[in-house]
N, C-alpha and C positions, 0 to 999 in steps of 0.2 A: 823706636816707636814712641817712647815716652817724651823724648825731645820734640818730636813732630807735634804731638798733642799739646805740649806746653807752649810751643811757638804759635800754634794756631789759636789757642786760647788768649794768648797775649795779643796777637794781631787783631782778634775780635774786640778785645778791650780798647785797644788803640783806635780801631775804626769807629767804635761806638762814641768814644770821647771826641774824636775829630768831628763826627756828625753833631754832637751837642755843641761843640765850639762854633761850628758853622751856623747852626740854628740860632745861637745866641748872638753871633756877630751880625747877621742880616735882619734880626728882629722877629723872626718866626717864633722863638721861645717866648719872648715877652708878649707877643699877640696871643699865644695860647694861654698864658697866665692871666692876661686881661679877660679872656673869654671865660675862664674857669672861675673867676673871682665872683663872689656873691654880690658885690656891689655894682655889678654890671646890669642890675635890674632897675636902674634909674631911681632907686630909693623908694620902693613901693610900700614903706611903712613897716607893718609887722612882719611881712614876708622877708624883708631885708634884714630885720633884726633876728629872726629865726635862723636864717641861712648864714648869718655871721657867726 
């Protein structure tokens, strides 16, 4: 039983890493980072400085 739980946990980790790899490879990850960046507000002065 312990081996089954360990293998399932390792498979979940490998699956999550594979999904992150795929997201980084096709540009999804970088698009999410660009959307989350504070400098995506077109430099609106004080708001941009505060969010930085």
